[in-house]
mmCIF file of the N, C-alpha and C atoms, coordinates in Angstrom:
data_MODEL
# 
_entry.id   MODEL 
# 
loop_
_atom_site.group_PDB 
_atom_site.id 
_atom_site.type_symbol 
_atom_site.label_atom_id 
_atom_site.label_alt_id 
_atom_site.label_comp_id 
_atom_site.label_asym_id 
_atom_site.label_entity_id 
_atom_site.label_seq_id 
_atom_site.pdbx_PDB_ins_code 
_atom_site.Cartn_x 
_atom_site.Cartn_y 
_atom_site.Cartn_z 
_atom_site.occupancy 
_atom_site.B_iso_or_equiv 
_atom_site.pdbx_formal_charge 
_atom_site.auth_seq_id 
_atom_site.auth_comp_id 
_atom_site.auth_asym_id 
_atom_site.auth_atom_id 
_atom_site.pdbx_PDB_model_num 
ATOM 1   N N  . MET A 1 1  ? -3.573  -13.431 -5.540  1.00 0.00 ? 1  MET A N  1 
ATOM 2   C CA . MET A 1 1  ? -2.411  -12.919 -4.852  1.00 0.00 ? 1  MET A CA 1 
ATOM 3   C C  . MET A 1 1  ? -2.821  -12.536 -3.438  1.00 0.00 ? 1  MET A C  1 
ATOM 4   N N  . GLU A 1 2  ? -1.984  -12.873 -2.469  1.00 0.00 ? 2  GLU A N  1 
ATOM 5   C CA . GLU A 1 2  ? -2.217  -12.511 -1.079  1.00 0.00 ? 2  GLU A CA 1 
ATOM 6   C C  . GLU A 1 2  ? -1.092  -11.597 -0.614  1.00 0.00 ? 2  GLU A C  1 
ATOM 7   N N  . LEU A 1 3  ? -1.469  -10.451 -0.038  1.00 0.00 ? 3  LEU A N  1 
ATOM 8   C CA . LEU A 1 3  ? -0.485  -9.491  0.445   1.00 0.00 ? 3  LEU A CA 1 
ATOM 9   C C  . LEU A 1 3  ? -0.625  -9.310  1.949   1.00 0.00 ? 3  LEU A C  1 
ATOM 10  N N  . GLN A 1 4  ? 0.492   -9.085  2.601   1.00 0.00 ? 4  GLN A N  1 
ATOM 11  C CA . GLN A 1 4  ? 0.505   -8.784  4.034   1.00 0.00 ? 4  GLN A CA 1 
ATOM 12  C C  . GLN A 1 4  ? 0.551   -7.263  4.178   1.00 0.00 ? 4  GLN A C  1 
ATOM 13  N N  . ILE A 1 5  ? -0.572  -6.687  4.635   1.00 0.00 ? 5  ILE A N  1 
ATOM 14  C CA . ILE A 1 5  ? -0.692  -5.242  4.767   1.00 0.00 ? 5  ILE A CA 1 
ATOM 15  C C  . ILE A 1 5  ? -1.027  -4.922  6.210   1.00 0.00 ? 5  ILE A C  1 
ATOM 16  N N  . ASN A 1 6  ? -0.162  -4.146  6.853   1.00 0.00 ? 6  ASN A N  1 
ATOM 17  C CA . ASN A 1 6  ? -0.363  -3.786  8.259   1.00 0.00 ? 6  ASN A CA 1 
ATOM 18  C C  . ASN A 1 6  ? -0.661  -5.027  9.107   1.00 0.00 ? 6  ASN A C  1 
ATOM 19  N N  . ASN A 1 7  ? 0.125   -6.068  8.885   1.00 0.00 ? 7  ASN A N  1 
ATOM 20  C CA . ASN A 1 7  ? 0.044   -7.330  9.624   1.00 0.00 ? 7  ASN A CA 1 
ATOM 21  C C  . ASN A 1 7  ? -1.249  -8.108  9.392   1.00 0.00 ? 7  ASN A C  1 
ATOM 22  N N  . GLN A 1 8  ? -1.946  -7.827  8.299   1.00 0.00 ? 8  GLN A N  1 
ATOM 23  C CA . GLN A 1 8  ? -3.138  -8.592  7.927   1.00 0.00 ? 8  GLN A CA 1 
ATOM 24  C C  . GLN A 1 8  ? -2.971  -9.095  6.505   1.00 0.00 ? 8  GLN A C  1 
ATOM 25  N N  . LYS A 1 9  ? -3.356  -10.339 6.285   1.00 0.00 ? 9  LYS A N  1 
ATOM 26  C CA . LYS A 1 9  ? -3.312  -10.888 4.927   1.00 0.00 ? 9  LYS A CA 1 
ATOM 27  C C  . LYS A 1 9  ? -4.596  -10.504 4.202   1.00 0.00 ? 9  LYS A C  1 
ATOM 28  N N  . ILE A 1 10 ? -4.418  -9.941  2.999   1.00 0.00 ? 10 ILE A N  1 
ATOM 29  C CA . ILE A 1 10 ? -5.556  -9.535  2.177   1.00 0.00 ? 10 ILE A CA 1 
ATOM 30  C C  . ILE A 1 10 ? -5.405  -10.189 0.816   1.00 0.00 ? 10 ILE A C  1 
ATOM 31  N N  . HIS A 1 11 ? -6.498  -10.806 0.341   1.00 0.00 ? 11 HIS A N  1 
ATOM 32  C CA . HIS A 1 11 ? -6.478  -11.506 -0.947  1.00 0.00 ? 11 HIS A CA 1 
ATOM 33  C C  . HIS A 1 11 ? -6.929  -10.567 -2.066  1.00 0.00 ? 11 HIS A C  1 
ATOM 34  N N  . PHE A 1 12 ? -6.215  -10.629 -3.200  1.00 0.00 ? 12 PHE A N  1 
ATOM 35  C CA . PHE A 1 12 ? -6.551  -9.864  -4.397  1.00 0.00 ? 12 PHE A CA 1 
ATOM 36  C C  . PHE A 1 12 ? -6.683  -10.827 -5.561  1.00 0.00 ? 12 PHE A C  1 
ATOM 37  N N  . GLU A 1 13 ? -7.611  -10.548 -6.450  1.00 0.00 ? 13 GLU A N  1 
ATOM 38  C CA . GLU A 1 13 ? -7.774  -11.393 -7.630  1.00 0.00 ? 13 GLU A CA 1 
ATOM 39  C C  . GLU A 1 13 ? -6.708  -11.104 -8.679  1.00 0.00 ? 13 GLU A C  1 
ATOM 40  N N  . GLN A 1 14 ? -6.146  -9.893  -8.645  1.00 0.00 ? 14 GLN A N  1 
ATOM 41  C CA . GLN A 1 14 ? -5.117  -9.520  -9.610  1.00 0.00 ? 14 GLN A CA 1 
ATOM 42  C C  . GLN A 1 14 ? -3.839  -10.317 -9.371  1.00 0.00 ? 14 GLN A C  1 
ATOM 43  N N  . LYS A 1 15 ? -3.160  -10.657 -10.448 1.00 0.00 ? 15 LYS A N  1 
ATOM 44  C CA . LYS A 1 15 ? -1.869  -11.352 -10.349 1.00 0.00 ? 15 LYS A CA 1 
ATOM 45  C C  . LYS A 1 15 ? -0.746  -10.364 -10.062 1.00 0.00 ? 15 LYS A C  1 
ATOM 46  N N  . SER A 1 16 ? -0.946  -9.121  -10.469 1.00 0.00 ? 16 SER A N  1 
ATOM 47  C CA . SER A 1 16 ? 0.054   -8.077  -10.288 1.00 0.00 ? 16 SER A CA 1 
ATOM 48  C C  . SER A 1 16 ? -0.672  -6.829  -9.809  1.00 0.00 ? 16 SER A C  1 
ATOM 49  N N  . ILE A 1 17 ? -0.096  -6.151  -8.824  1.00 0.00 ? 17 ILE A N  1 
ATOM 50  C CA . ILE A 1 17 ? -0.763  -4.973  -8.275  1.00 0.00 ? 17 ILE A CA 1 
ATOM 51  C C  . ILE A 1 17 ? 0.287   -3.935  -7.892  1.00 0.00 ? 17 ILE A C  1 
ATOM 52  N N  . SER A 1 18 ? 0.009   -2.695  -8.250  1.00 0.00 ? 18 SER A N  1 
ATOM 53  C CA . SER A 1 18 ? 0.897   -1.595  -7.877  1.00 0.00 ? 18 SER A CA 1 
ATOM 54  C C  . SER A 1 18 ? 0.404   -0.999  -6.561  1.00 0.00 ? 18 SER A C  1 
ATOM 55  N N  . ILE A 1 19 ? 1.242   -0.195  -5.947  1.00 0.00 ? 19 ILE A N  1 
ATOM 56  C CA . ILE A 1 19 ? 0.832   0.474   -4.711  1.00 0.00 ? 19 ILE A CA 1 
ATOM 57  C C  . ILE A 1 19 ? -0.385  1.354   -4.979  1.00 0.00 ? 19 ILE A C  1 
ATOM 58  N N  . GLN A 1 20 ? -0.372  2.092   -6.095  1.00 0.00 ? 20 GLN A N  1 
ATOM 59  C CA . GLN A 1 20 ? -1.492  2.985   -6.400  1.00 0.00 ? 20 GLN A CA 1 
ATOM 60  C C  . GLN A 1 20 ? -2.792  2.211   -6.575  1.00 0.00 ? 20 GLN A C  1 
ATOM 61  N N  . LEU A 1 21 ? -2.755  1.085   -7.269  1.00 0.00 ? 21 LEU A N  1 
ATOM 62  C CA . LEU A 1 21 ? -3.961  0.275   -7.442  1.00 0.00 ? 21 LEU A CA 1 
ATOM 63  C C  . LEU A 1 21 ? -4.444  -0.255  -6.091  1.00 0.00 ? 21 LEU A C  1 
ATOM 64  N N  . LEU A 1 22 ? -3.531  -0.677  -5.248  1.00 0.00 ? 22 LEU A N  1 
ATOM 65  C CA . LEU A 1 22 ? -3.882  -1.135  -3.908  1.00 0.00 ? 22 LEU A CA 1 
ATOM 66  C C  . LEU A 1 22 ? -4.628  -0.042  -3.150  1.00 0.00 ? 22 LEU A C  1 
ATOM 67  N N  . LEU A 1 23 ? -4.105  1.174   -3.181  1.00 0.00 ? 23 LEU A N  1 
ATOM 68  C CA . LEU A 1 23 ? -4.755  2.282   -2.486  1.00 0.00 ? 23 LEU A CA 1 
ATOM 69  C C  . LEU A 1 23 ? -6.100  2.624   -3.121  1.00 0.00 ? 23 LEU A C  1 
ATOM 70  N N  . ASP A 1 24 ? -6.178  2.585   -4.448  1.00 0.00 ? 24 ASP A N  1 
ATOM 71  C CA . ASP A 1 24 ? -7.445  2.867   -5.130  1.00 0.00 ? 24 ASP A CA 1 
ATOM 72  C C  . ASP A 1 24 ? -8.522  1.857   -4.744  1.00 0.00 ? 24 ASP A C  1 
ATOM 73  N N  . LEU A 1 25 ? -8.132  0.608   -4.543  1.00 0.00 ? 25 LEU A N  1 
ATOM 74  C CA . LEU A 1 25 ? -9.092  -0.440  -4.197  1.00 0.00 ? 25 LEU A CA 1 
ATOM 75  C C  . LEU A 1 25 ? -9.545  -0.371  -2.744  1.00 0.00 ? 25 LEU A C  1 
ATOM 76  N N  . HIS A 1 26 ? -8.629  -0.032  -1.841  1.00 0.00 ? 26 HIS A N  1 
ATOM 77  C CA . HIS A 1 26 ? -8.943  -0.125  -0.410  1.00 0.00 ? 26 HIS A CA 1 
ATOM 78  C C  . HIS A 1 26 ? -9.058  1.204   0.321   1.00 0.00 ? 26 HIS A C  1 
ATOM 79  N N  . TRP A 1 27 ? -8.486  2.249   -0.211  1.00 0.00 ? 27 TRP A N  1 
ATOM 80  C CA . TRP A 1 27 ? -8.578  3.571   0.403   1.00 0.00 ? 27 TRP A CA 1 
ATOM 81  C C  . TRP A 1 27 ? -8.902  4.601   -0.677  1.00 0.00 ? 27 TRP A C  1 
ATOM 82  N N  . PRO A 1 28 ? -10.013 4.436   -1.413  1.00 0.00 ? 28 PRO A N  1 
ATOM 83  C CA . PRO A 1 28 ? -10.268 5.292   -2.575  1.00 0.00 ? 28 PRO A CA 1 
ATOM 84  C C  . PRO A 1 28 ? -10.517 6.760   -2.242  1.00 0.00 ? 28 PRO A C  1 
ATOM 85  N N  . THR A 1 29 ? -11.040 7.056   -1.072  1.00 0.00 ? 29 THR A N  1 
ATOM 86  C CA . THR A 1 29 ? -11.356 8.447   -0.746  1.00 0.00 ? 29 THR A CA 1 
ATOM 87  C C  . THR A 1 29 ? -10.280 9.119   0.087   1.00 0.00 ? 29 THR A C  1 
ATOM 88  N N  . GLN A 1 30 ? -9.323  8.351   0.570   1.00 0.00 ? 30 GLN A N  1 
ATOM 89  C CA . GLN A 1 30 ? -8.293  8.914   1.443   1.00 0.00 ? 30 GLN A CA 1 
ATOM 90  C C  . GLN A 1 30 ? -6.923  8.722   0.803   1.00 0.00 ? 30 GLN A C  1 
ATOM 91  N N  . GLN A 1 31 ? -6.553  9.637   -0.086  1.00 0.00 ? 31 GLN A N  1 
ATOM 92  C CA . GLN A 1 31 ? -5.274  9.513   -0.769  1.00 0.00 ? 31 GLN A CA 1 
ATOM 93  C C  . GLN A 1 31 ? -4.260  10.544  -0.275  1.00 0.00 ? 31 GLN A C  1 
ATOM 94  N N  . LYS A 1 32 ? -4.693  11.476  0.567   1.00 0.00 ? 32 LYS A N  1 
ATOM 95  C CA . LYS A 1 32 ? -3.758  12.466  1.107   1.00 0.00 ? 32 LYS A CA 1 
ATOM 96  C C  . LYS A 1 32 ? -3.340  12.029  2.502   1.00 0.00 ? 32 LYS A C  1 
ATOM 97  N N  . GLY A 1 33 ? -2.133  12.369  2.873   1.00 0.00 ? 33 GLY A N  1 
ATOM 98  C CA . GLY A 1 33 ? -1.649  12.036  4.202   1.00 0.00 ? 33 GLY A CA 1 
ATOM 99  C C  . GLY A 1 33 ? -1.340  10.569  4.391   1.00 0.00 ? 33 GLY A C  1 
ATOM 100 N N  . ILE A 1 34 ? -0.995  9.881   3.297   1.00 0.00 ? 34 ILE A N  1 
ATOM 101 C CA . ILE A 1 34 ? -0.675  8.458   3.366   1.00 0.00 ? 34 ILE A CA 1 
ATOM 102 C C  . ILE A 1 34 ? 0.803   8.263   3.058   1.00 0.00 ? 34 ILE A C  1 
ATOM 103 N N  . ALA A 1 35 ? 1.426   7.390   3.817   1.00 0.00 ? 35 ALA A N  1 
ATOM 104 C CA . ALA A 1 35 ? 2.797   6.958   3.533   1.00 0.00 ? 35 ALA A CA 1 
ATOM 105 C C  . ALA A 1 35 ? 2.778   5.441   3.397   1.00 0.00 ? 35 ALA A C  1 
ATOM 106 N N  . VAL A 1 36 ? 3.582   4.940   2.468   1.00 0.00 ? 36 VAL A N  1 
ATOM 107 C CA . VAL A 1 36 ? 3.637   3.498   2.225   1.00 0.00 ? 36 VAL A CA 1 
ATOM 108 C C  . VAL A 1 36 ? 5.080   3.032   2.334   1.00 0.00 ? 36 VAL A C  1 
ATOM 109 N N  . ALA A 1 37 ? 5.284   1.985   3.121   1.00 0.00 ? 37 ALA A N  1 
ATOM 110 C CA . ALA A 1 37 ? 6.601   1.355   3.226   1.00 0.00 ? 37 ALA A CA 1 
ATOM 111 C C  . ALA A 1 37 ? 6.471   -0.097  2.780   1.00 0.00 ? 37 ALA A C  1 
ATOM 112 N N  . VAL A 1 38 ? 7.441   -0.539  2.010   1.00 0.00 ? 38 VAL A N  1 
ATOM 113 C CA . VAL A 1 38 ? 7.495   -1.925  1.557   1.00 0.00 ? 38 VAL A CA 1 
ATOM 114 C C  . VAL A 1 38 ? 8.821   -2.495  2.034   1.00 0.00 ? 38 VAL A C  1 
ATOM 115 N N  . ASN A 1 39 ? 8.746   -3.543  2.842   1.00 0.00 ? 39 ASN A N  1 
ATOM 116 C CA . ASN A 1 39 ? 9.943   -4.171  3.408   1.00 0.00 ? 39 ASN A CA 1 
ATOM 117 C C  . ASN A 1 39 ? 10.821  -3.144  4.121   1.00 0.00 ? 39 ASN A C  1 
ATOM 118 N N  . ASP A 1 40 ? 10.173  -2.314  4.934   1.00 0.00 ? 40 ASP A N  1 
ATOM 119 C CA . ASP A 1 40 ? 10.832  -1.299  5.765   1.00 0.00 ? 40 ASP A CA 1 
ATOM 120 C C  . ASP A 1 40 ? 11.470  -0.162  4.981   1.00 0.00 ? 40 ASP A C  1 
ATOM 121 N N  . CYS A 1 41 ? 11.109  0.021   3.715   1.00 0.00 ? 41 CYS A N  1 
ATOM 122 C CA . CYS A 1 41 ? 11.605  1.139   2.901   1.00 0.00 ? 41 CYS A CA 1 
ATOM 123 C C  . CYS A 1 41 ? 10.410  1.980   2.454   1.00 0.00 ? 41 CYS A C  1 
ATOM 124 N N  . VAL A 1 42 ? 10.456  3.274   2.780   1.00 0.00 ? 42 VAL A N  1 
ATOM 125 C CA . VAL A 1 42 ? 9.384   4.168   2.359   1.00 0.00 ? 42 VAL A CA 1 
ATOM 126 C C  . VAL A 1 42 ? 9.456   4.346   0.845   1.00 0.00 ? 42 VAL A C  1 
ATOM 127 N N  . ILE A 1 43 ? 8.313   4.196   0.190   1.00 0.00 ? 43 ILE A N  1 
ATOM 128 C CA . ILE A 1 43 ? 8.238   4.331   -1.262  1.00 0.00 ? 43 ILE A CA 1 
ATOM 129 C C  . ILE A 1 43 ? 7.694   5.724   -1.578  1.00 0.00 ? 43 ILE A C  1 
ATOM 130 N N  . PRO A 1 44 ? 8.444   6.535   -2.338  1.00 0.00 ? 44 PRO A N  1 
ATOM 131 C CA . PRO A 1 44 ? 7.958   7.874   -2.683  1.00 0.00 ? 44 PRO A CA 1 
ATOM 132 C C  . PRO A 1 44 ? 6.652   7.802   -3.478  1.00 0.00 ? 44 PRO A C  1 
ATOM 133 N N  . LYS A 1 45 ? 5.789   8.765   -3.250  1.00 0.00 ? 45 LYS A N  1 
ATOM 134 C CA . LYS A 1 45 ? 4.495   8.787   -3.939  1.00 0.00 ? 45 LYS A CA 1 
ATOM 135 C C  . LYS A 1 45 ? 4.674   8.777   -5.456  1.00 0.00 ? 45 LYS A C  1 
ATOM 136 N N  . SER A 1 46 ? 5.744   9.358   -5.942  1.00 0.00 ? 46 SER A N  1 
ATOM 137 C CA . SER A 1 46 ? 5.995   9.389   -7.388  1.00 0.00 ? 46 SER A CA 1 
ATOM 138 C C  . SER A 1 46 ? 6.224   7.992   -7.963  1.00 0.00 ? 46 SER A C  1 
ATOM 139 N N  . ASP A 1 47 ? 6.517   7.007   -7.119  1.00 0.00 ? 47 ASP A N  1 
ATOM 140 C CA . ASP A 1 47 ? 6.757   5.628   -7.568  1.00 0.00 ? 47 ASP A CA 1 
ATOM 141 C C  . ASP A 1 47 ? 5.563   4.700   -7.354  1.00 0.00 ? 47 ASP A C  1 
ATOM 142 N N  . TRP A 1 48 ? 4.478   5.195   -6.799  1.00 0.00 ? 48 TRP A N  1 
ATOM 143 C CA . TRP A 1 48 ? 3.344   4.333   -6.463  1.00 0.00 ? 48 TRP A CA 1 
ATOM 144 C C  . TRP A 1 48 ? 2.721   3.664   -7.681  1.00 0.00 ? 48 TRP A C  1 
ATOM 145 N N  . PHE A 1 49 ? 2.708   4.328   -8.830  1.00 0.00 ? 49 PHE A N  1 
ATOM 146 C CA . PHE A 1 49 ? 2.109   3.728   -10.033 1.00 0.00 ? 49 PHE A CA 1 
ATOM 147 C C  . PHE A 1 49 ? 2.977   2.615   -10.601 1.00 0.00 ? 49 PHE A C  1 
ATOM 148 N N  . THR A 1 50 ? 4.286   2.707   -10.424 1.00 0.00 ? 50 THR A N  1 
ATOM 149 C CA . THR A 1 50 ? 5.197   1.757   -11.072 1.00 0.00 ? 50 THR A CA 1 
ATOM 150 C C  . THR A 1 50 ? 5.732   0.681   -10.136 1.00 0.00 ? 50 THR A C  1 
ATOM 151 N N  . HIS A 1 51 ? 5.621   0.881   -8.834  1.00 0.00 ? 51 HIS A N  1 
ATOM 152 C CA . HIS A 1 51 ? 6.159   -0.102  -7.883  1.00 0.00 ? 51 HIS A CA 1 
ATOM 153 C C  . HIS A 1 51 ? 5.179   -1.269  -7.755  1.00 0.00 ? 51 HIS A C  1 
ATOM 154 N N  . LEU A 1 52 ? 5.552   -2.417  -8.312  1.00 0.00 ? 52 LEU A N  1 
ATOM 155 C CA . LEU A 1 52 ? 4.699   -3.608  -8.239  1.00 0.00 ? 52 LEU A CA 1 
ATOM 156 C C  . LEU A 1 52 ? 4.991   -4.383  -6.961  1.00 0.00 ? 52 LEU A C  1 
ATOM 157 N N  . LEU A 1 53 ? 3.943   -4.876  -6.346  1.00 0.00 ? 53 LEU A N  1 
ATOM 158 C CA . LEU A 1 53 ? 4.065   -5.610  -5.090  1.00 0.00 ? 53 LEU A CA 1 
ATOM 159 C C  . LEU A 1 53 ? 4.102   -7.107  -5.357  1.00 0.00 ? 53 LEU A C  1 
ATOM 160 N N  . SER A 1 54 ? 4.771   -7.834  -4.457  1.00 0.00 ? 54 SER A N  1 
ATOM 161 C CA . SER A 1 54 ? 4.792   -9.292  -4.560  1.00 0.00 ? 54 SER A CA 1 
ATOM 162 C C  . SER A 1 54 ? 4.346   -9.884  -3.229  1.00 0.00 ? 54 SER A C  1 
ATOM 163 N N  . GLU A 1 55 ? 3.989   -11.161 -3.257  1.00 0.00 ? 55 GLU A N  1 
ATOM 164 C CA . GLU A 1 55 ? 3.451   -11.811 -2.058  1.00 0.00 ? 55 GLU A CA 1 
ATOM 165 C C  . GLU A 1 55 ? 4.451   -11.875 -0.910  1.00 0.00 ? 55 GLU A C  1 
ATOM 166 N N  . THR A 1 56 ? 5.720   -11.745 -1.179  1.00 0.00 ? 56 THR A N  1 
ATOM 167 C CA . THR A 1 56 ? 6.717   -11.795 -0.112  1.00 0.00 ? 56 THR A CA 1 
ATOM 168 C C  . THR A 1 56 ? 6.934   -10.434 0.543   1.00 0.00 ? 56 THR A C  1 
ATOM 169 N N  . ASP A 1 57 ? 6.315   -9.382  0.000   1.00 0.00 ? 57 ASP A N  1 
ATOM 170 C CA . ASP A 1 57 ? 6.498   -8.039  0.545   1.00 0.00 ? 57 ASP A CA 1 
ATOM 171 C C  . ASP A 1 57 ? 5.728   -7.862  1.847   1.00 0.00 ? 57 ASP A C  1 
ATOM 172 N N  . ASP A 1 58 ? 6.334   -7.119  2.766   1.00 0.00 ? 58 ASP A N  1 
ATOM 173 C CA . ASP A 1 58 ? 5.673   -6.707  3.998   1.00 0.00 ? 58 ASP A CA 1 
ATOM 174 C C  . ASP A 1 58 ? 5.319   -5.235  3.808   1.00 0.00 ? 58 ASP A C  1 
ATOM 175 N N  . ILE A 1 59 ? 4.030   -4.929  3.749   1.00 0.00 ? 59 ILE A N  1 
ATOM 176 C CA . ILE A 1 59 ? 3.558   -3.593  3.390   1.00 0.00 ? 59 ILE A CA 1 
ATOM 177 C C  . ILE A 1 59 ? 2.982   -2.910  4.623   1.00 0.00 ? 59 ILE A C  1 
ATOM 178 N N  . LEU A 1 60 ? 3.407   -1.678  4.837   1.00 0.00 ? 60 LEU A N  1 
ATOM 179 C CA . LEU A 1 60 ? 2.899   -0.876  5.941   1.00 0.00 ? 60 LEU A CA 1 
ATOM 180 C C  . LEU A 1 60 ? 2.315   0.401   5.353   1.00 0.00 ? 60 LEU A C  1 
ATOM 181 N N  . ILE A 1 61 ? 1.048   0.663   5.657   1.00 0.00 ? 61 ILE A N  1 
ATOM 182 C CA . ILE A 1 61 ? 0.379   1.870   5.187   1.00 0.00 ? 61 ILE A CA 1 
ATOM 183 C C  . ILE A 1 61 ? 0.015   2.696   6.409   1.00 0.00 ? 61 ILE A C  1 
ATOM 184 N N  . ILE A 1 62 ? 0.483   3.935   6.410   1.00 0.00 ? 62 ILE A N  1 
ATOM 185 C CA . ILE A 1 62 ? 0.270   4.830   7.546   1.00 0.00 ? 62 ILE A CA 1 
ATOM 186 C C  . ILE A 1 62 ? -0.533  6.029   7.064   1.00 0.00 ? 62 ILE A C  1 
ATOM 187 N N  . THR A 1 63 ? -1.549  6.407   7.830   1.00 0.00 ? 63 THR A N  1 
ATOM 188 C CA . THR A 1 63 ? -2.320  7.602   7.501   1.00 0.00 ? 63 THR A CA 1 
ATOM 189 C C  . THR A 1 63 ? -2.115  8.642   8.596   1.00 0.00 ? 63 THR A C  1 
ATOM 190 N N  . ALA A 1 64 ? -1.963  9.879   8.162   1.00 0.00 ? 64 ALA A N  1 
ATOM 191 C CA . ALA A 1 64 ? -1.773  10.979  9.101   1.00 0.00 ? 64 ALA A CA 1 
ATOM 192 C C  . ALA A 1 64 ? -3.116  11.348  9.726   1.00 0.00 ? 64 ALA A C  1 
ATOM 193 N N  . THR A 1 65 ? -3.068  11.757  10.978  1.00 0.00 ? 65 THR A N  1 
ATOM 194 C CA . THR A 1 65 ? -4.271  12.226  11.657  1.00 0.00 ? 65 THR A CA 1 
ATOM 195 C C  . THR A 1 65 ? -3.962  13.551  12.328  1.00 0.00 ? 65 THR A C  1 
ATOM 196 N N  . GLN A 1 66 ? -4.994  14.330  12.548  1.00 0.00 ? 66 GLN A N  1 
ATOM 197 C CA . GLN A 1 66 ? -4.820  15.596  13.242  1.00 0.00 ? 66 GLN A CA 1 
ATOM 198 C C  . GLN A 1 66 ? -5.202  15.412  14.700  1.00 0.00 ? 66 GLN A C  1 
ATOM 199 N N  . GLY A 1 67 ? -4.580  16.170  15.522  1.00 0.00 ? 67 GLY A N  1 
ATOM 200 C CA . GLY A 1 67 ? -4.902  16.090  16.938  1.00 0.00 ? 67 GLY A CA 1 
ATOM 201 C C  . GLY A 1 67 ? -4.107  17.122  17.706  1.00 0.00 ? 67 GLY A C  1 
ATOM 202 N N  . GLY A 1 68 ? -4.351  17.162  18.957  1.00 0.00 ? 68 GLY A N  1 
ATOM 203 C CA . GLY A 1 68 ? -3.642  18.171  19.722  1.00 0.00 ? 68 GLY A CA 1 
ATOM 204 C C  . GLY A 1 68 ? -3.420  17.751  21.134  1.00 0.00 ? 68 GLY A C  1 
# 
């Protein structure tokens, strides 16, 4: 499966992948301060385990940063 994440194509061996699994694979230590949008719709964190992604999805992952 190939997903478009933040305008980059990333290949996964899994045929089916949830948002949570995606984050566990690629951002395992940074799970706080993350927002995920799929096809321009923000997905609530409570849905990350059940929301399955497909190859046609446009995925945007945003991480919060501190600054002043």
